[in-house]
N, C-alpha and C positions, 0 to 999 in steps of 0.2 A: 410755596407760601409758608408762613409761620403764624400760628394762632397764639395770641397772648390773652391773659386774663380770663381763662376758662377752659373747660374741656371741649374737645371736638364733639360735634353733635352725636355721633353714634357711640361715643364713649360715656354719655350721660346715663346714670343708673336707670332712670325711668324708661329711656329708649332701649337700653339693653334688656330690661324686663319684657317689654313688648316684643322685641326681636326674638327673645327666647320662646315666647308663645308661638310666634310665626315659624320658628325652627321646628317646634313640635308638630305643627300642622303639616309641615313638609316631611318630617321624619320623626315619629313619636319615639324612636329608639335612640335619639340623641341624648345621651346621659348628661352631658354638660349643660345643655339647655334645661333639661328636667330638674337637675339639682338646683338651678338658679331660682326657679319659680314654683317648685313643688309646695312651698309654704309661703308664697308671696303673691297676693296679699295673704295674710295669716289665715290658715284654715284648720288649725289644730293638729298639724303634723310636727311633732317635737323631734328633738335630736335622737331620742331612743328609738322612735318609730322609723326614722330615716336609717339609723344604723342597722336595724333588723331587715329593712328592705335591701340595703346594700349587701348584707351577709347572705340573704336569700339569693340575690342575683349572682353572687360569686359561686355559691353552692350549685345553683342551677345552670351556671355558665350562660347567662342570658342578660339582656339589657334590663335596666331598672324598670322601664315601662312594662316589659313582658313579665317581670317579677311581680309588679303591682297588679297586673291582670290575673296572674296565677293566684293571687291572694284574695282579691275582691271581685273578680269577674268584670262585669260591665259597669260596676260602680252604682251609685245612687244619687240622682240629681238633688241638689240642695243639702246633701248630707255633709257632715264635717269629716275631717280626716282624709284618708286615702280614698275612700269610696267617693267622696265629693270631687276630689281631684281627677280621678279616672273618668267620672261622668262628664266633667267639664271639658277635658281634652277631647273626649269622643264627640261631644256636642260641637266643639270648635271645628273639628275635622269635617263633621257632617255639614255644618252650615257653610264651610269654606268651599264646598264643591260647587263649581259652576259660576262663582262670582268673581268680580274684578280684584286686582291686587289692592286697590285702595279700599274696597269693601272688606277684604280680609284683614287689612291693617286696622281699620276701624273696629272690626270684630275683636281683634287682639287687645284693644285698649278699653273696650266697653264690657263685653260679655265676661271677660276675665276679672272684672272688678277693679282694674288698675285706676281708672279715672275716679271712681267712687272712693277708692282708698285715699287718693291725693286730695280730694275735695275736703277731707277731714283734717288735712295737715295745715299747719299755720302758714307755711310758705308753699302750699301746693299749687298755687295758680300758675307759677312758672313751669312746673313739671307737667301740668295739664296742657299748657300751651305747647310744650315740646312734643307731647304725644300727638297733639293735633297737627303739628308741623310734620310729624312722621307720616301722617296720611298725605300731606302735600307732597312729600318726597316720593311716596308711592305713586301718586298721580303723575308727577314729573317723569319718573322712571318709565311708567307705562307709555307715556307720550313720546319718548325718545328712543332711539336705537342704541341703547346701552350695550346690547349683547355683542356688538362687533368691536367694542373698544376697551372692555375691562377684563379681558382674559377669562370670560365665562363661556361655558359650553352653549353654543347656539341652539342645540337640541333640548336644552334644559327648559323646564317650564318657567313661567315668568316669576313665580315666587322664589324658586331656587336661584334664578339669576339675580333677583333683588337681594337675597341674603348674601350671595357672593359679592355683589357690589358693595353692600354695607360693610362686609369684612375688610375690603380693600380701603374703603373710605375711613375706617376707624383709626388710621394713623400712618398709612404707608406713604402719603404724599407730602407730609410736613417736612420742611427744610430743617437742617440742623442749626443750632444756635451759632451765630457769627457768620453764616453764609448769606450772600445777597439773595433776598427773596421779598416777595410782597408781604408786608406786615399787616395782619388782620387783628383788630381789637375793638372792644367796646369803647365808647366815649369815656366811661369811668376809668378804664384801664389805660387810656391815653393821657391822663392827667400828669403833668410834669414832663411830658415828652414833646419833642418837636421834630418835624420832618420837612424836607424841601418841598415835597408835593403831598397833598392830602386829598383823598376822595371820601366824601360823605354821601352815602347812598340812602335811599328811602326817605328823602326829605318831603314827606307827604303828611297831610292831615290824617290823624289816626295812628301814625307811626312816630312822627317827630314834629309836633308833640304827640305823645302816645294818647290813645283815646281814654285811658283810665285817668289821665291827669286832669281831664275836664270835670271829673267828679270829686276831685280832692281840693281842699283849701290851698291856694297858692300853687296848685299842681302845674298849671301852664307856665307860671313864672319860674318854677324850678326847672322845667324843661327848657325854657329860654336861657337860663344860666348854663345848662348843659350844652346847649347849642353854641353858646359863646366859647365854652371850653373847646368844643370840637373845631370851631372855625379858627381859633387862635393857635392850633397845633401846627398850622402851615407857615413855613418861612417864606416861600416864594410863590407857590401856586396852590390854589384851592379849587377843587371841582365839586360842585353840588349837583346831585341828580335825583330825579323822581320818576316813577314809572306811571304810565297812563293806566296800566292794568297789571295785576300780579296775582299769582296763585297763593292764597292764604288759607290754611286749614282745609285744603282740598277744594276750595271754591275760588272762582275768578272774582276778584274784587276790583272795582274801578275807584280810583282816588283822584284827589286834586292836590296841586302843589301846597306845601306847608305855608302857613301864615308867616313863618320866620323868613321866607324868601322875600316877602313884601317889605320886610323891615331892613333889608340891605339896600343902600342907595344904588340907584341905577348906574350912577357914574362909576361904581366900583365893579360892576358885573358885565360880562359879555356872554350872550347866549350862543352856544356852539351849534345848536340845531333849531330849526323852526318847529313850531308846535305840530306834532304829527296828527294827521287825520286818521280816525279809527278805520282799520281795514278788516278787523275780525270781530267776531261777536262772542259773548260769553256763552259757555256751554256747561255750566255747573251751578248747582244750588238754586237759590231763589232768583238768580240772574239769568236762568236759561230761557232763551227765546229763539224759536226757529227762524231760519233765514226767510222763509216765505212769509211768516207772520210779521217780521220786521219791516218788510216792504210796504205794509199797510200803515205803518206808524210814521208820524211826522218827524221824529228824531230817532237816530240810530242808538243802539246800546253803546255806551262809551262816548257819545256826543257831548261836547262841552256846550253849556247853555248859560244864559244870564237871566236872573229874575229880579224884578224891580226891588223887592224887599230882601230876599235872601242872598243876592249877589251871584257869583259864579258857582257852578256846580257841574256834576257829571251824571248823565242818565244811566241808571243801573238796571231798571226793569219796568215792565208794564203789568197792570192788573185790570181785570174786568173785560167787557166787550166793547164793541164800537160805540154803542149808545151810552155807555157808562165807563169810559176809559179813565184809568188813574195812572199817572206817571210817577215813578219813584226816582228821586234825585238826591245824590249825596252833595250837600252844600258845605262840606268841610266843617268849619267851626260852627256853622248853624245846624249841623247834623243832617240826618236823613229825613227828607220830607216827602209825603205823598200828596200830590196835587191833582185835582180834577182837570183833565186835559182841556175841557171846554173853557175853563177860566184861568188856566195857568199863565197865559201871556208871556211865553218864553222867547228869548232871542238867541239864535245860533251864534256861536263864537267861532 
């Protein structure tokens, strides 16, 4: 494949920063990783301090981490400069013991101050979203047998395997310019281009149109114009797809088809598959419900339902007990609704 109009995921600066912290958790003597984030976010370690640390490491013939320990010992939590950095890395390593890869990744984006740093940036929202997507990547990696396919050591721990996987995904699989390959691009990057066949994925409420657009003046209309751009890139065949459920920011999310699909005349479309019945249940975040508990509920997690007022939606979770049961449903353009089960009057689709 070939990616246009942007960096590959693991090449993005904010992702590289988080990965550097993960590399230090795996091996604190990784000088390259340490140099990348020793003063990011800024903690008062200037160029002169770094030069002195590097000189000491050369003199002592040791890693930068060992040189830092020789200078400040165990460090001091909350302190500025080298003391604070050493204390932070020690805390990261301590907290990472015995937790999942996804939890380690979350640790590397929060405890380190990366998310807090980007919250103060003008365009930090996208960077934070990428850090959250890194957690999703960690969940996906943990749930699949990557160890047998990506030239990593089967005996290595899951973090080391994930780091090796990220190194491979940082650019080794991209096709050279001019070679036949799948072309991947954003809708914005596709403007002015045309292809015989086009695939538009993620045509779901909350993704396309994006959930942020509903809070902006003419936001949905702008998304509709963008959808028009995407659709008109196809010369011969256009494929539109939406997922019944997807992993987003480390959690399973249930969605419904985009309103834009309803605006395409039925005479111009052909459904390639019937609507799938939900076969699995969510196991993450606020949508977690045990299989045994679900058997007592009238609707399964992921079940499509219809409400007289809010229209079609998808069941995402339950709250309360049998006497006071509340069902949470994603109604797409109508938003997430919490309805008392006793009065909901839902129809299965």
